[in-house]
ROKERO-405183 format. One record per residue (C-alpha): residue in three letters; x, y, z. Coordinates in pm, whole numbers, plus 50000, padded with zeros to 5 digits. Example, Ala and Ser with C-alpha at 12.3 -4.5 7.8 and 13.67 -1.06 7.14 Angstrom:
2
ALA512304955050780/SER513674989450714/
END
This chain:
1044
UNK138799137955011/UNK139199161354710/UNK142529161454523/UNK144319194854540/UNK144599214454214/UNK148139213754068/UNK149919247054094/UNK152239241553800/UNK152289222353472/UNK155099199453588/UNK152789185153855/UNK150729167453589/UNK151759130953554/UNK149329117253293/UNK148649128152935/UNK145769114752727/UNK145939119552350/UNK142999114952111/UNK142989116251732/UNK139259121651670/UNK136719145051827/UNK134419115551911/UNK137329099752105/UNK137979132752284/UNK134289135652377/UNK134209100852528/UNK137329107352739/UNK135889140552861/UNK132989122053020/UNK135439102153236/UNK136909133053405/UNK135899136553770/UNK136869173153781/UNK138129199453536/UNK140819224453633/UNK140139247753336/UNK136459255753402/UNK137419291753466/UNK139959293653188/UNK143369278753125/UNK145589288653415/UNK148569267053318/UNK149309278852964/UNK151789260852747/UNK155419262252642/UNK156589285252373/UNK156049271152020/UNK153619244952149/UNK150619245851910/UNK148439221852110/UNK145299231052298/UNK144779213052627/UNK142029203152867/UNK143189197653225/UNK141499180453512/UNK141409150453739/UNK140549114153666/UNK140479095253993/UNK143599105554186/UNK145589114553873/UNK146029149653737/UNK145509146353361/UNK146169167853058/UNK144029159152751/UNK145059167852395/UNK143209164252063/UNK145319159851750/UNK144789183551460/UNK144689153951221/UNK145169116451218/UNK148439098651148/UNK151849091251296/UNK153439124451202/UNK150729145451366/UNK150799123051673/UNK154579125251709/UNK154549163151675/UNK151789167251931/UNK153469143352177/UNK156749162352150/UNK154949194952225/UNK153109179752522/UNK156379167652678/UNK157809202452632/UNK154919219552813/UNK154249192753075/UNK157709181053177/UNK156549159753475/UNK154629134153270/UNK155339097953359/UNK152909082353114/UNK150819090452808/UNK147669071752708/UNK146679071552341/UNK142909065952369/UNK140469060352085/UNK139229034951831/UNK140929008651618/UNK140438979151388/UNK141108944851531/UNK142508911951407/UNK139848887551527/UNK140948854551675/UNK139348821551763/UNK139218803152095/UNK139488819052438/UNK141088851152299/UNK138248858752057/UNK137938896451992/UNK134518912351934/UNK133438947451841/UNK133388969552149/UNK136278951152316/UNK139338970552429/UNK142918965452311/UNK145898976252525/UNK149368976752370/UNK152208955852504/UNK154358969552221/UNK153978985851878/UNK155298980251525/UNK155089001851210/UNK153648977450962/UNK153929001450663/UNK157529012250735/UNK159898993050509/UNK160908986650151/UNK158538979749862/UNK160048955849609/UNK158408946449277/UNK157148913749420/UNK156838920649793/UNK156998945350082/UNK159558939550362/UNK158998957150692/UNK162098972550850/UNK162528956851193/UNK166178961751282/UNK167138976851616/UNK167729010951457/UNK164389010351276/UNK162098994751538/UNK160429010251837/UNK161819002652181/UNK159948984552452/UNK158029004452716/UNK159939018353013/UNK160168998953340/UNK157189015753507/UNK154909007453215/UNK156308972353183/UNK155698966753554/UNK152118979153521/UNK151448957853210/UNK152878926453367/UNK150518931253660/UNK147558937453430/UNK148318905253244/UNK147788884353557/UNK144348869053604/UNK143558891253899/UNK144938922353733/UNK142998916953411/UNK139788908753597/UNK140128940453800/UNK140768961053487/UNK137758946353307/UNK135448951653604/UNK136618987553633/UNK136038992853260/UNK132478979253285/UNK131719000953588/UNK133069032953431/UNK131289025253101/UNK127969023253282/UNK128769055753466/UNK129659072753136/UNK126449060852968/UNK124389072453266/UNK126049106853260/UNK125419110852885/UNK121769100152924/UNK121159131753126/UNK122299154152838/UNK120979161852494/UNK123349135052360/UNK121299107152516/UNK122019073252356/UNK125149085752186/UNK127309058452342/UNK124779030052352/UNK125558994252265/UNK124808988551892/UNK123748952451948/UNK125058918551842/UNK123178919151511/UNK125568946651400/UNK128648925651489/UNK129418905651173/UNK132748890051084/UNK132878877850725/UNK135238850750601/UNK138578864950485/UNK137878856650119/UNK134538875450114/UNK135198909949957/UNK133138941450004/UNK131768946549650/UNK128658944049437/UNK127358908549435/UNK125008892449186/UNK125648903248826/UNK126878939148849/UNK127808959148545/UNK130958974148701/UNK134518965548802/UNK133188943549086/UNK132208917848824/UNK135898910048757/UNK136928910649124/UNK137968875449225/UNK141448878449381/UNK142518899549680/UNK144418922949450/UNK141508928449211/UNK139918963349230/UNK136258970849304/UNK134248999949171/UNK134279034049345/UNK130619031449440/UNK131198998749626/UNK133989014049829/UNK131649040349974/UNK128479019350004/UNK127258998750302/UNK127078960850280/UNK123268962150271/UNK123298981649944/UNK125808958549779/UNK124238925349875/UNK127428913950045/UNK125768912350388/UNK124618877050303/UNK128148864050262/UNK129828836250463/UNK130098845850833/UNK132598832851092/UNK130868815251380/UNK132058827951718/UNK131338813352061/UNK131608845952255/UNK129238863052015/UNK126668835452065/UNK126938840152442/UNK126358877552401/UNK123338870852178/UNK121828848852448/UNK122438875852708/UNK120928901852478/UNK117798880652425/UNK117478876652802/UNK117758914152852/UNK121008911553048/UNK123368941153062/UNK126338917553030/UNK125788917552655/UNK127618950752627/UNK130458941852867/UNK133788944952685/UNK136768921952725/UNK140278936452751/UNK143058922052529/UNK146748930052579/UNK149078924852285/UNK150988938851989/UNK149508968751804/UNK150398976251440/UNK150559013151357/UNK150609029151012/UNK149619059850815/UNK147049040750610/UNK143729026350723/UNK143798988450723/UNK140858975750513/UNK142228942650384/UNK141198910750561/UNK143958890950389/UNK146698915450492/UNK145198917450841/UNK145368879850881/UNK148908878450745/UNK150168903750997/UNK148278886851274/UNK149808853051191/UNK153358864451117/UNK153788892451371/UNK151218884451641/UNK149328917151580/UNK145938920151751/UNK144938955651643/UNK145658984051394/UNK145809021551454/UNK147339052551290/UNK148919072251578/UNK150579047951817/UNK153999047151654/UNK154179085151656/UNK153409089752028/UNK155539059552124/UNK158729076652010/UNK158139108052218/UNK156519097252546/UNK156249066352769/UNK153029054152614/UNK150229028652642/UNK147749025552355/UNK144159020252473/UNK141749015252183/UNK138179003152149/UNK137508979151861/UNK135108994851609/UNK135718972251306/UNK137618941551191/UNK140138959950969/UNK138548945750654/UNK136788960350352/UNK133388958050529/UNK134268983750798/UNK131689010350884/UNK131129036551154/UNK128269020451351/UNK130509009751641/UNK132809040051662/UNK131129059151947/UNK130559028252163/UNK134169017152101/UNK135379051852198/UNK133369049352521/UNK134809015052611/UNK138339027652543/UNK137809058852759/UNK136389037253039/UNK139319013053015/UNK141759042053030/UNK140169054053355/UNK140269018753497/UNK143929015753394/UNK144789048153575/UNK143099034153881/UNK145539004653867/UNK148489028453865/UNK149639050154156/UNK151649081654191/UNK155379076554163/UNK156509097054463/UNK156109070554734/UNK157369043254504/UNK160519062254414/UNK161099071154778/UNK160829034554869/UNK163289024854596/UNK165739051154717/UNK165409039655078/UNK165879002755009/UNK168719010254769/UNK170599028755044/UNK169869002455307/UNK171118975055078/UNK174538991655086/UNK175128983655452/UNK176808950855533/UNK178428935255837/UNK182218935055871/UNK183978904055747/UNK185198892756090/UNK181728892056242/UNK181168874356571/UNK177898861256705/UNK176818894856850/UNK177488911856518/UNK175618884656335/UNK172558888456559/UNK172628926456525/UNK172988923956147/UNK170048899756144/UNK167958925156339/UNK168788949456061/UNK167828923355800/UNK164478918455972/UNK163718955655966/UNK164528956555596/UNK162338926155554/UNK159468944355730/UNK159958973755496/UNK159808951055192/UNK156868931755332/UNK154958963755399/UNK155588975355041/UNK154398942254905/UNK151318938955124/UNK150048973755038/UNK151168967454677/UNK153318998354666/UNK155078985954354/UNK151858990254154/UNK150518955154182/UNK146798961154237/UNK147698989354473/UNK145888993854803/UNK143099019554764/UNK144249037555077/UNK147469047154900/UNK145429070754683/UNK144749093854974/UNK147159123354930/UNK147639127055305/UNK148609090455326/UNK150929095055029/UNK152619124255205/UNK152979104655531/UNK154529075155355/UNK156879096755151/UNK157989115655464/UNK158749083655654/UNK160689069155363/UNK162559102055325/UNK163419099855694/UNK164929065355633/UNK167019079755351/UNK167979108555582/UNK169479084455833/UNK172279078355584/UNK172469112855424/UNK175409125555628/UNK178709106355611/UNK179959120555938/UNK176669111156106/UNK176989075755974/UNK180449072056126/UNK180009091356452/UNK176379083356540/UNK175679050056377/UNK179119033456362/UNK179039027655985/UNK182219034155783/UNK182489037255406/UNK184329009855216/UNK185649011254863/UNK184989039454617/UNK183889073454746/UNK181779081554445/UNK178189092354494/UNK175589065054537/UNK174219050854220/UNK170729063454136/UNK168219036454228/UNK165029053854124/UNK164569031953821/UNK165718999853988/UNK163158975354121/UNK164488967854474/UNK165648933054556/UNK165058915354880/UNK168598901554885/UNK171828918254993/UNK174968902555140/UNK173518906455485/UNK170138892355378/UNK171938861755246/UNK172088850555607/UNK168328847555593/UNK168498825955283/UNK165838846655106/UNK165888846454725/UNK166078879054537/UNK163208891154327/UNK160478916954295/UNK158068917454585/UNK154608911154453/UNK155338910854081/UNK154108882253862/UNK155478872553526/UNK152538854753365/UNK151538867153018/UNK148298869152827/UNK147978874852450/UNK151738874552407/UNK152488878252033/UNK154408851351849/UNK156158855651515/UNK156868832951224/UNK160408847051192/UNK161108845651566/UNK160438872751822/UNK160368908251696/UNK163288930851777/UNK161238947452049/UNK161038914652245/UNK163298916752549/UNK164498880652511/UNK166598886352200/UNK166958923552139/UNK170358939852150/UNK168728968452339/UNK167688945052619/UNK171168929952635/UNK172758964252656/UNK170368974452931/UNK171098942453124/UNK174838949653101/UNK174268984953227/UNK172228972353520/UNK174928946853604/UNK177478974953601/UNK175288994653840/UNK175108964954075/UNK178888961954061/UNK179278998754149/UNK176888995254440/UNK178768964654564/UNK182038984054560/UNK180549013254751/UNK179098996755060/UNK179169009055417/UNK180468985055679/UNK179228981056037/UNK182148988556267/UNK180528996956601/UNK177768973556716/UNK176578996656992/UNK176179026756764/UNK174709005956484/UNK172138993056732/UNK170939029156756/UNK170499030156380/UNK168528997556381/UNK166269011756654/UNK165679043056442/UNK164889021656140/UNK162479000956354/UNK160609032656451/UNK160279041656085/UNK158919007655984/UNK156439009756272/UNK155309044056145/UNK154769029655798/UNK152639001655938/UNK150669027156137/UNK150139048455826/UNK148699019755621/UNK148118988655827/UNK148248959355584/UNK144938941055560/UNK146368908255432/UNK148068882755653/UNK151818883855691/UNK153948864455449/UNK156738861455706/UNK156168824455761/UNK156418816555389/UNK159698835155361/UNK161118820255681/UNK160318785555554/UNK162718792255264/UNK165628793155512/UNK167028758155495/UNK169748761255758/UNK168538755656115/UNK171428776356250/UNK170288806256047/UNK166788802556184/UNK168098802556541/UNK170008834856476/UNK166818850256339/UNK164918839356649/UNK167508854656881/UNK167448886756681/UNK163638888956676/UNK163088905557011/UNK161048935157137/UNK158408944456877/UNK159468916556637/UNK157118890056775/UNK155608885456428/UNK159018871656326/UNK159958854156651/UNK156798833356686/UNK156768817556336/UNK160538812356355/UNK160148792856678/UNK157298772856526/UNK159328764556213/UNK162318753256419/UNK160078731256634/UNK158388717256323/UNK161698707856163/UNK163008691456481/UNK159738672256505/UNK160028660556144/UNK163608649656198/UNK162778629156509/UNK159668613056360/UNK161578603456046/UNK164188586656268/UNK161558566756458/UNK159748556456140/UNK160838525655943/UNK159728513855605/UNK157788482755710/UNK156058499156005/UNK152548489455890/UNK153378463155630/UNK152208432955831/UNK148898449155924/UNK148168457755563/UNK148788422155440/UNK146378406155691/UNK143108396655527/UNK140128417155640/UNK137528398955844/UNK134998380355628/UNK131458393355608/UNK129708393255948/UNK132538374356119/UNK134088385056450/UNK131218409256517/UNK130528389756838/UNK133848401156986/UNK132528436257053/UNK129268424457205/UNK128668411657561/UNK129028373357569/UNK126068350857643/UNK126018333757981/UNK127228300357840/UNK130098314957637/UNK133428313757821/UNK135248346357753/UNK135748378657939/UNK133628406857800/UNK135938426057563/UNK133378453657509/UNK133188459657884/UNK136978459857911/UNK137218485557632/UNK134578506657803/UNK135848504358161/UNK138758480158197/UNK142448486558262/UNK145728468558223/UNK146038440457966/UNK143508419957769/UNK144858387557615/UNK143568371557293/UNK144978336557249/UNK144598309556988/UNK146558283056808/UNK148238288856473/UNK145858299156196/UNK142878305156424/UNK142398341256306/UNK144018361156588/UNK145588386956357/UNK142368390956159/UNK140458396556482/UNK143038421856606/UNK142858440756278/UNK139068441156296/UNK138888452456660/UNK141588479356618/UNK139798495156323/UNK136108490256412/UNK134078521756469/UNK132448505256772/UNK135868501456935/UNK136358538856911/UNK132908544357063/UNK133618521057356/UNK137018536457423/UNK135488571357417/UNK133358560957714/UNK136538550157895/UNK138308582957812/UNK135348604857911/UNK135968641157813/UNK139588633857723/UNK140738622657377/UNK141658586357324/UNK144498576557090/UNK144628541356940/UNK147928527856810/UNK148898492956697/UNK151828470556611/UNK151738436756436/UNK154738414356494/UNK155898394256191/UNK158458366956236/UNK159098364855863/UNK159658402255832/UNK162538426355887/UNK164308429456226/UNK162178459756312/UNK159018438956261/UNK159908413256526/UNK161998430756793/UNK161358452357095/UNK163238480856927/UNK160838479956632/UNK157828478056865/UNK159068507957069/UNK159878529256764/UNK156548521656597/UNK154498529756908/UNK156458561656980/UNK156158572656617/UNK152398568056613/UNK151788583556957/UNK154088613456903/UNK152738619556553/UNK149388625856723/UNK150988645957007/UNK154088663056858/UNK154328689157136/UNK155238660957376/UNK158438652157187/UNK160868676157368/UNK159748662157703/UNK159468625457600/UNK162708623657399/UNK164928652257529/UNK168188637357400/UNK166878632957046/UNK165338667757061/UNK168698682957158/UNK170428664656873/UNK167808677456628/UNK167908712956767/UNK171708713856751/UNK171398706056381/UNK173188672756369/UNK173078654756036/UNK172208621256192/UNK169928615656489/UNK170338582456666/UNK167388560356758/UNK166388561557124/UNK168168538057362/UNK166158513557578/UNK166538537457872/UNK165278566757663/UNK162388545857537/UNK161418535757889/UNK161488572057999/UNK159448583057697/UNK156638558657772/UNK156718569058137/UNK156258605358031/UNK153378595257804/UNK151708575458084/UNK152078604158329/UNK150658631158100/UNK146908631058173/UNK146378662057961/UNK147108640657653/UNK144088618957721/UNK144188581057717/UNK145838554757499/UNK144798520057387/UNK147628499357235/UNK147008468757016/UNK149948444156991/UNK149448413656770/UNK151558382156745/UNK153678383957059/UNK154688347756994/UNK156478360556679/UNK158698382656896/UNK162428376656828/UNK164208376157160/UNK163528366257517/UNK159758363857560/UNK160048375657920/UNK161628408457805/UNK158778414657562/UNK156148405857823/UNK157778428558083/UNK157818457157836/UNK154108452957762/UNK153328450858133/UNK155218483458190/UNK153178499957914/UNK149918490058079/UNK150998500158429/UNK149738535758401/UNK146128546158452/UNK145988562758109/UNK147238533257903/UNK145838498457840/UNK146978471157605/UNK145308443757401/UNK147828416757313/UNK147388385057105/UNK149578354057081/UNK149598316557060/UNK149268300257404/UNK153018296357449/UNK154118288757808/UNK155558323357880/UNK152338340757772/UNK150118316057956/UNK152098321358277/UNK152018359258245/UNK148428364758125/UNK146388335158254/UNK144768355458534/UNK143958385258309/UNK140808392158103/UNK141078370357794/UNK139418350357519/UNK140548318757342/UNK139668319756973/UNK139258283056875/UNK136368280157121/UNK134538310056975/UNK134888310156596/UNK132698280056511/UNK129858301956383/UNK132268324856196/UNK133758294556022/UNK130278282055935/UNK129448316455784/UNK132648315955582/UNK132108280655449/UNK128498288155363/UNK129498319555170/UNK132448304354990/UNK131188268954923/UNK127448269354988/UNK126868299554763/UNK129208287754489/UNK127138285254165/UNK128238249154102/UNK127508239254462/UNK124028254254436/UNK123308231554140/UNK124558201154333/UNK122398211154630/UNK119298209954412/UNK120048173154333/UNK121508162854669/UNK120628187954943/UNK121498164255227/UNK124928155955085/UNK125688192855034/UNK124788201755392/UNK126898172955519/UNK129948185955333/UNK129608220255493/UNK128998205055837/UNK132038182255811/UNK134268211155706/UNK133228231256012/UNK133778201756245/UNK137198192256106/UNK138478228356122/UNK138658226956506/UNK138418264756510/UNK141448270056280/UNK140438295256016/UNK143508289355804/UNK142688252155777/UNK139178259055653/UNK140458284455399/UNK142758257855253/UNK139988231755264/UNK137638254755074/UNK140298259554807/UNK140458221854763/UNK136678219454724/UNK136588248354475/UNK139238229654274/UNK136918199154281/UNK133948219854167/UNK136048232253877/UNK136578195653781/UNK132828188953801/UNK133068166754113/UNK129728154754243/UNK128748155454612/UNK130208120954677/UNK133568131054530/UNK133528163554722/UNK132748144455041/UNK135688121754966/UNK137918152754934/UNK136748164455277/UNK137368130255428/UNK140898129455281/UNK141828163255430/UNK144098158655735/UNK142848176856047/UNK146158193156140/UNK147708222655952/UNK151098206255904/UNK149488175555759/UNK147338197855542/UNK150468214255394/UNK151948179655327/UNK148688169455162/UNK148688200754940/UNK152238194654821/UNK151588158254744/UNK148828169854510/UNK151468187154295/UNK151978168053970/UNK155238147853975/UNK156788165853680/UNK156548199153870/UNK157878187054206/UNK161558193454138/UNK160898229554043/UNK158498233554335/UNK161198221154572/UNK163698246354435/UNK161288275654475/UNK160288265554828/UNK163948261354926/UNK164788295554788/UNK161978313154976/UNK162748293855294/UNK166458302855268/UNK165568339455218/UNK163598339855543/UNK166348321655729/UNK168998345755593/UNK167288375755748/UNK169078369256074/UNK172468375255904/UNK171748394755588/UNK169388424455545/UNK166978408855296/UNK163388418355352/UNK161488404355053/UNK161518383754733/UNK160178401554427/UNK158038383254176/UNK160188394653885/UNK163358379954035/UNK161688347254126/UNK160228345053776/UNK163768344653635/UNK164788317253878/UNK161698296953790/UNK162668298853422/UNK166378291853484/UNK166838324553295/UNK170278335753417/UNK171828347153088/UNK169368374053003/UNK170278410552937/UNK170078434853234/UNK166508439153358/UNK166768476853305/UNK166738472352927/UNK163588450852927/UNK160288465452823/UNK157628469753086/UNK155378446152892/UNK157938418252914/UNK158358422753289/UNK154598422353345/UNK154248391353128/UNK156838372553335/UNK155218382453665/UNK151728372553552/UNK153048338953436/UNK154748333053771/UNK151548341353958/UNK149708313653771/UNK152568288253792/UNK152938291854169/UNK149398278854211/UNK150248246654026/UNK153878243354135/UNK153598249654511/UNK150038240354597/UNK149198275754707/UNK151828277154984/UNK153558305954805/UNK151508336254705/UNK152118367154493/UNK150948398154681/UNK150798434454583/UNK153268455654770/UNK151848484454967/UNK152928519254854/UNK154628538755131/UNK154138575955173/UNK155488594755472/UNK153698628055490/UNK155748642055775/UNK159038635855602/UNK158228654355279/UNK161198659455049/UNK163888661655312/UNK164748624855317/UNK164648597755055/UNK163778561955133/UNK165248537454885/UNK163068507854792/UNK164578475954657/UNK163268467254316/UNK161298486554056/UNK158208506754143/UNK156528516353818/UNK153998488353776/UNK151708468954010/UNK152668434853873/UNK156368442153854/UNK156278455054211/UNK154618423954356/UNK156298402254619/UNK156308364854684/UNK155468354155039/UNK154488323255234/UNK150728322655273/UNK151168320255653/UNK153938318255908/UNK152948281955977/UNK154128272855626/UNK157638284555718/UNK157488264556041/UNK156328234155848/UNK159228237255602/UNK161648241055891/UNK160618206356013/UNK160168190155670/UNK162758197255400/UNK161238207855065/UNK163228180454893/UNK161648152455090/UNK158098165355073/UNK158138169354697/UNK160098138054614/
END
């Protein structure tokens, strides 16, 4: 849709100023339409000497001026005249060519690139002393920073997305400009000169006659030495200086490759934003250029910026045509002018008209003045929250269409859309325009001063007000980023124009704080809820009209902002207030409340050692226990576990004596992929959830009680089905929803009801529960068995349980599907012995000399194990020790013959092998670990750390606090303990790595304190009995007697 022609000069918002005709020509090619084709209809102010070209670039009405001559004075005079004739200008662009201060690394500047000013300094304005020049940079002498609109635009352009968009727009408009010129008689005028013409000489290489000239160049060695007049006006080729030392640049090499490949990307400019140095003299000194770049952070030099900057809100947009050194020439000037003109058009595309923005600022400024009365009840709070939500929608709409100039939505450029938006925002302002209407119609009375509202047109609106504090939302600019690119640094600190330290910035901040204070003192207070409800409804209609005018294309950010509200009570008020058309607020609020209640309940059910026992169980050895998930042969006496998984119900019992491998089998079956496949057949089209619990008699109370079993199973089931929590645990849900600080664990009655709900919820699918080590249950075995039977009573739940064949379990499970491990693991044990002993390198050598003896050793080990995996593991350790001592087959056979067949006797045998001089210390360590396990019934001790036991082993009780030790010393002690335990305790005590715990659902809301340090694997290791049977053995045989 065509943009309407302005009727008056004050309707122009953008001025473009050029110093050279070639710059003016390039900008002219970027105009989309000229308003002065039929003559100048706008004229100019009296005493304005400038001549103007008017037209449209994109959606902006632009006035273009060409300076009569170069320099700051001419630029300042022309800018003052422009502001006099065109009083509605909001921004001036100084567009043209410049010299650049090249840099290395990612910010490398090449010829043809574009520089945009973040600020400007006058590098030749100061005092010249006999030995030096000092630039004047005090507050009175320096140029101020850009106004807020320009700062907001520049901050956005400095983001990655903003800069990419600007560069892509520049490239596109450059190609359009070149295409337009190619159709005229000036074809090729703005073509890319090529990378061969882009040469950056080393700073020390002067532009002068080289060789053996008979002129002043012969005596030119220092930067201050003069060259002859002819050299000044001659090209490098004529002087022989084109063969001087050249700076190697990575970006230039990339462009050369693109140029060789015929790619158009070779001419694509990069945009750099930074400090521009302005002066009345042309910069042609590489040494001075580098000094200013290093000390002031300058990236470019021009001659007009400082002049325009003082008169108009200004952005300098210059194309780089040389490197501000003595080798400068004019080969790049036209192309640089074209890139600058294209960048200026792209920059205007990133800016929008101010009308809608100012209207929005006015509207939100007025709305932020309304607050609830101090004695607000619940109804008032809910109504005020409704008002907050409407303001939130208004802010969200502005952010999502990028009204505040952050990569603005293209649809905002349509003038009809602009008018619609401005009218709606004006209507919002009109709701509060009449004081009597506010009191009589909307129930809002004025509080405090009666002075006129503070002007908010230049204030960036904040999302926070006293009423919005109820929502817990932080204040800030919607959609504005603060990241910087090419920010200048200075050897003497930041320049006076830098907002961090300037007195000007401090004064402005104080003024803004004063404004905020005035606004706070002049608020309107809600007095009549009924009437104010009418106002909220009117405001809701306006926000709906805005969303209809420009429907945001991006997803709502409501959820992200709601998640910032930490108080659950505040969220519930928001949910009650979010009625009618506010479903986009109500739905995520409800979801966030439910999510937080779920997290709170799951964190209560969870306990630190919930999976510790399972993780410490050794994985099944290679190819062992695979038979368990296959149908048994006819002569093998066990009930088909694979069939039970596929089609069975109720309980399946795995039994076996101590050390037979029950826990290893349970771990294997519960994690095998085939188990999941078999259970999927049982579940059919429904999902199947597998959960497990491994009892541990030597663990914490939760690891060996029915309470721990219930909490672990509920945690794992409800983590997979969180929507079931309100129904399964209604009391806990109510406590969480009411916002209590502490939620109690479920009672036995609540637990029983929860599992009944789970069993009777067929839509959840089916559940298979694995419970290992029921014989390690602390309490009445009948209670534990009854609980497991109740779990398996439903059609959707079945249980696999393992235990020793204790009388209670035999009586309860003897008629159920089952398998007894010692009868079935003979081949597994043979596989293990063959892998560990038969494949041992030393055993292989012995087998070559005595194959029969070697086979007999393996056979005897299998026979003596009687199906007890733990026994054969210990026996293999003994044989490996013999192999290390170069035992022959006869000596190894003797070791096997000496091994007692029962586990308890095996432990006694292992301890008797401890050398006599170590037995006293071994007894002390075993007593300590045994006492720690015994003490768990009265004291909450859940582990012994290697570091602590290492101190005991060394009798090291007078050491400094552990906190002051180096990590290396701690690690050294722990490593030493690990080796000593093998010789001191015969392998009955082991050092194991502690499993790291991470609770995803808890996040940062709750800390779990771990005993002991956590920063190193060795330091964090624990000392444990190698098996529960060791503890039982020590309970019957005192450590003192067995090591005496």
